[in-house]
C-alpha positions as CSV (number, residue, x, y, z in Angstrom):
1,X,-45.1,186.3,109.6
2,X,-47.7,186.2,106.9
3,X,-49.1,183.1,108.0
4,X,-49.3,184.3,111.6
5,X,-51.0,187.5,110.5
6,X,-53.4,185.7,108.3
7,X,-54.4,183.4,111.2
8,X,-55.0,186.2,113.4
9,X,-57.0,188.2,110.9
10,X,-59.4,185.5,110.3
11,X,-59.6,184.0,113.8
12,X,-59.1,186.7,116.3
13,X,-59.4,190.1,114.5
14,X,-57.2,193.1,114.5
15,X,-56.8,197.0,114.5
16,X,-53.7,199.4,113.7
17,X,-51.1,199.9,116.6
18,X,-51.4,203.7,116.5
19,X,-55.0,204.3,116.1
20,X,-56.6,201.0,117.6
21,X,-58.2,202.2,120.9
22,X,-59.6,205.1,119.2
23,X,-61.5,203.0,116.6
24,X,-62.9,200.6,119.4
25,X,-64.3,203.7,121.2
26,X,-65.8,204.7,117.9
27,X,-67.2,201.2,117.4
28,X,-68.7,201.2,120.9
29,X,-70.0,204.7,120.5
30,X,-71.9,204.2,117.3
31,X,-74.2,201.1,118.6
32,X,-74.8,203.3,121.7
33,X,-76.0,206.2,119.7
34,X,-78.3,203.8,117.8
35,X,-79.5,202.3,120.9
36,X,-80.5,205.7,122.4
37,X,-82.3,206.6,119.1
38,X,-84.3,203.5,119.1
39,X,-84.5,203.0,123.0
40,X,-86.9,200.4,124.4
41,X,-90.3,201.0,125.6
42,X,-90.4,200.2,129.5
43,X,-93.5,198.4,128.9
44,X,-92.1,196.1,126.3
45,X,-92.0,192.1,127.0
46,X,-88.5,191.1,126.1
47,X,-88.9,187.7,127.3
48,X,-90.7,186.8,124.1
49,X,-88.1,188.1,121.8
50,X,-85.4,186.1,120.1
51,X,-82.1,187.6,121.3
52,X,-80.0,185.2,119.0
53,X,-78.1,183.4,121.9
54,X,-80.0,180.1,120.9
55,X,-77.9,178.5,118.2
56,X,-80.7,176.2,116.9
57,X,-83.4,179.0,116.8
58,X,-82.6,180.7,113.4
59,X,-83.9,184.1,112.5
60,X,-83.0,187.1,110.0
61,X,-80.1,189.1,111.4
62,X,-78.1,192.0,110.1
63,X,-75.3,193.6,111.9
64,X,-72.0,195.2,112.2
65,X,-69.0,194.7,114.7
66,X,-65.5,195.6,115.1
67,X,-62.9,193.8,117.0
68,X,-59.6,195.2,118.6
69,X,-56.9,192.5,119.2
70,X,-53.9,193.1,121.0
71,X,-51.1,191.1,119.8
72,X,-48.3,192.4,122.1
73,X,-47.7,195.7,123.8
74,X,-46.4,197.4,120.5
75,X,-48.8,195.9,117.9
76,X,-52.6,196.0,117.7
77,X,-54.8,195.1,114.5
78,X,-58.4,194.9,114.0
79,X,-61.5,193.6,111.8
80,X,-64.5,195.3,111.0
81,X,-67.3,192.9,109.8
82,X,-70.9,193.4,108.3
83,X,-73.1,190.2,108.3
84,X,-76.6,189.1,107.2
85,X,-78.4,185.9,107.9
86,X,-81.4,184.7,106.1
87,X,-83.3,181.6,107.2
88,X,-85.3,179.5,104.4
89,X,-87.3,176.5,104.1
90,X,-90.9,175.8,105.5
91,X,-89.5,174.9,109.0
92,X,-86.8,177.8,109.1
93,X,-84.2,175.4,110.4
94,X,-81.8,176.2,107.5
95,X,-80.1,179.4,106.8
96,X,-77.4,181.3,104.9
97,X,-75.1,183.8,106.0
98,X,-73.0,186.2,104.4
99,X,-70.0,188.1,106.0
100,X,-68.0,190.9,104.6
101,X,-64.9,191.7,106.3
102,X,-62.4,194.6,106.4
103,X,-59.1,194.0,107.5
104,X,-57.2,197.0,109.5
105,X,-53.6,196.3,110.0
106,X,-50.3,198.0,109.5
107,X,-49.3,194.9,107.8
108,X,-51.6,195.9,104.9
109,X,-49.7,199.1,104.2
110,X,-46.5,197.2,104.0
111,X,-45.4,196.1,100.5
112,X,-43.4,193.1,101.9
113,X,-46.7,191.4,102.9
114,X,-48.6,192.5,99.6
115,X,-49.8,195.9,100.9
116,X,-50.2,199.4,99.4
117,X,-48.1,202.0,101.5
118,X,-50.4,204.3,103.3
119,X,-53.6,201.9,103.1
120,X,-54.2,200.1,106.2
121,X,-57.8,199.1,105.7
122,X,-58.5,196.6,103.1
123,X,-60.9,193.9,102.1
124,X,-60.8,190.7,103.7
125,X,-62.0,187.2,102.7
126,X,-65.7,187.6,102.0
127,X,-67.5,184.4,103.3
128,X,-70.8,182.5,102.9
129,X,-72.3,180.1,105.4
130,X,-75.0,177.6,105.4
131,X,-76.6,176.4,108.5
132,X,-78.7,173.2,109.0
133,X,-80.4,172.5,112.2
134,X,-80.9,168.7,111.6
135,X,-82.3,167.9,115.1
136,X,-84.5,169.9,117.4
137,X,-86.6,168.8,120.4
138,X,-87.7,170.3,123.5
139,X,-84.4,168.8,125.3
140,X,-81.7,169.5,122.9
141,X,-80.8,170.6,119.2
142,X,-78.0,169.8,117.0
143,X,-76.7,171.7,113.9
144,X,-74.1,171.5,110.9
145,X,-72.5,174.6,109.3
146,X,-70.1,175.0,106.3
147,X,-68.5,178.4,105.7
148,X,-66.5,179.0,102.4
149,X,-63.9,181.8,102.7
150,X,-63.5,183.2,99.3
151,X,-60.1,184.4,98.2
152,X,-60.9,188.2,98.0
153,X,-58.4,189.7,100.4
154,X,-56.5,192.5,99.0
155,X,-53.2,191.6,100.8
156,X,-51.5,188.3,102.0
157,X,-52.0,189.5,105.6
158,X,-55.9,190.1,105.2
159,X,-56.8,186.7,104.4
160,X,-55.9,183.1,103.7
161,X,-54.6,183.6,100.3
162,X,-56.6,180.8,99.0
163,X,-60.1,179.3,99.3
164,X,-60.6,177.8,102.7
165,X,-63.6,176.1,104.5
166,X,-64.7,175.7,107.8
167,X,-67.1,173.0,109.2
168,X,-68.7,172.8,112.6
169,X,-70.8,170.5,114.2
170,X,-72.7,171.2,117.7
171,X,-75.2,169.7,119.9
172,X,-77.1,172.0,122.2
173,X,-78.9,171.1,125.6
174,X,-81.8,173.0,127.0
175,X,-81.0,172.8,130.6
176,X,-83.9,172.5,133.4
177,X,-82.7,176.1,134.7
178,X,-83.2,177.8,131.3
179,X,-79.6,177.9,130.5
180,X,-78.0,176.4,127.2
181,X,-74.8,174.4,126.8
182,X,-73.7,173.7,123.3
183,X,-70.3,172.3,122.7
184,X,-69.0,172.2,119.1
185,X,-66.3,170.8,116.9
186,X,-65.0,173.1,114.4
187,X,-62.3,172.4,111.6
188,X,-60.9,174.8,109.2
189,X,-58.9,174.1,106.2
190,X,-57.4,175.2,103.1
191,X,-59.1,173.9,99.8
192,X,-56.2,174.6,97.4
193,X,-53.4,173.2,99.2
194,X,-51.7,176.4,100.2
195,X,-51.3,180.1,99.1
196,X,-48.8,181.7,96.9
197,X,-46.2,181.1,99.8
198,X,-47.0,177.4,100.3
199,X,-48.7,178.1,103.6
200,X,-51.9,175.9,104.2
201,X,-54.7,176.0,106.7
202,X,-55.6,173.3,109.1
203,X,-57.0,174.2,112.4
204,X,-59.3,172.2,115.0
205,X,-61.1,174.1,117.5
206,X,-63.1,172.5,120.3
207,X,-65.7,175.1,121.7
208,X,-67.6,175.0,124.8
209,X,-70.6,177.7,124.5
210,X,-72.8,178.2,127.6
211,X,-75.8,180.8,127.9
212,X,-76.8,181.4,131.5
213,X,-80.4,182.3,132.1
214,X,-80.8,186.0,133.5
215,X,-83.6,187.2,135.5
216,X,-84.1,190.3,133.3
217,X,-84.6,189.3,129.8
218,X,-83.5,192.5,128.4
219,X,-80.1,191.5,129.0
220,X,-78.0,188.4,128.0
221,X,-74.7,186.8,128.5
222,X,-72.7,184.0,126.9
223,X,-69.4,182.2,127.8
224,X,-67.4,180.8,125.0
225,X,-64.2,178.8,126.2
226,X,-62.3,177.2,123.3
227,X,-59.1,175.1,122.9
228,X,-57.5,175.7,119.3
229,X,-54.7,173.5,117.7
230,X,-53.1,174.5,114.5
231,X,-51.9,171.4,112.7
232,X,-49.7,173.2,110.4
233,X,-47.4,174.7,113.3
234,X,-48.3,172.4,116.0
235,X,-49.6,175.2,118.2
236,X,-52.1,174.8,120.9
237,X,-53.7,177.4,122.7
238,X,-56.8,178.5,124.7
239,X,-59.3,181.5,124.4
240,X,-62.2,182.7,126.6
241,X,-64.6,185.2,125.2
242,X,-67.6,186.6,127.2
243,X,-70.5,188.3,125.4
244,X,-72.5,190.9,127.2
245,X,-75.6,192.1,125.4
246,X,-78.7,194.3,125.7
247,X,-81.8,194.3,123.7
248,X,-82.5,197.9,122.7
249,X,-86.2,197.8,121.4
250,X,-87.8,198.0,118.0
251,X,-85.3,199.3,115.4
252,X,-85.6,199.0,111.5
253,X,-88.6,196.6,111.5
254,X,-86.9,194.2,114.0
255,X,-85.2,194.0,117.5
256,X,-82.1,195.9,117.9
257,X,-79.3,194.7,120.4
258,X,-76.0,196.1,121.4
259,X,-73.1,193.8,122.5
260,X,-69.7,193.9,123.7
261,X,-67.3,190.8,123.9
262,X,-64.0,191.0,125.8
263,X,-61.6,187.9,125.1
264,X,-58.4,186.5,126.5
265,X,-55.9,184.1,125.1
266,X,-54.0,181.7,126.9
267,X,-50.9,179.5,126.6
268,X,-47.4,180.0,125.4
269,X,-48.4,179.5,121.4
270,X,-51.1,182.1,121.7
271,X,-51.0,184.4,118.6
272,X,-52.2,187.4,120.8
273,X,-53.1,188.4,124.3
274,X,-56.7,189.9,124.5
275,X,-59.6,191.3,122.5
276,X,-62.3,193.5,122.4
277,X,-65.3,193.3,120.3
278,X,-68.2,195.8,119.9
279,X,-71.4,195.4,117.6
280,X,-74.9,196.2,116.9
281,X,-77.3,193.9,115.2
282,X,-81.1,193.9,114.2
283,X,-82.8,190.5,114.6
284,X,-86.4,188.9,113.6
285,X,-87.1,191.5,110.9
């Protein structure tokens, strides 16, 4: 169970069974209030703004997001994340990203899983990511990323219980109709041979990211189907996440946007049923 909860926490996200939906409503309501406070001018030209959907076009980003995940009809968990991305170098084609997660799960309050009674919200595994766009042309782009998950989780169910890494390699094609197709190979692995219970991490994800070109540049949409295989348990399942985003105008020295991301998981080995993420971020500051 510890292994299952750790995998769900790091790959899908969670929220507590009793208060999960209330927290999702709060996560949605806060960005809406911010969007209202920093509403876009009707005359603003959103077509010239980097909205973050092109994975080869790096920019500064800061944001917060919260994802509700329904594991089954009686168990829901969740994950809060704050993140910051900073490009560097003369070309702006390299960047670092820092992510600070907060695990929200009833398992965190259970001493059997290393938790503290009455404490469901705990720190997860803080991660640092290096992004390198090593190829970019008018027709396509390619990038490599490496993410290091530090062993900072306060409970066994809130993280990997060891240092872990994740590498990804993707190639993006910029289609004639303005859409983007960027399939990726992602490998997640433990760096210490297992946690205190001897549980290791070894997962492969094949991702098929697609961004259609919408008529109104104020809005955007992404489709993110994936196939995931856990080599440790021999489990294979599929997922589909769809992002719906809206640019909300100038905010905090950059360009604000609100987004929601519903998701479904498929297959008999799936560790959960569906998810809903909501967030707010500022880009280009």
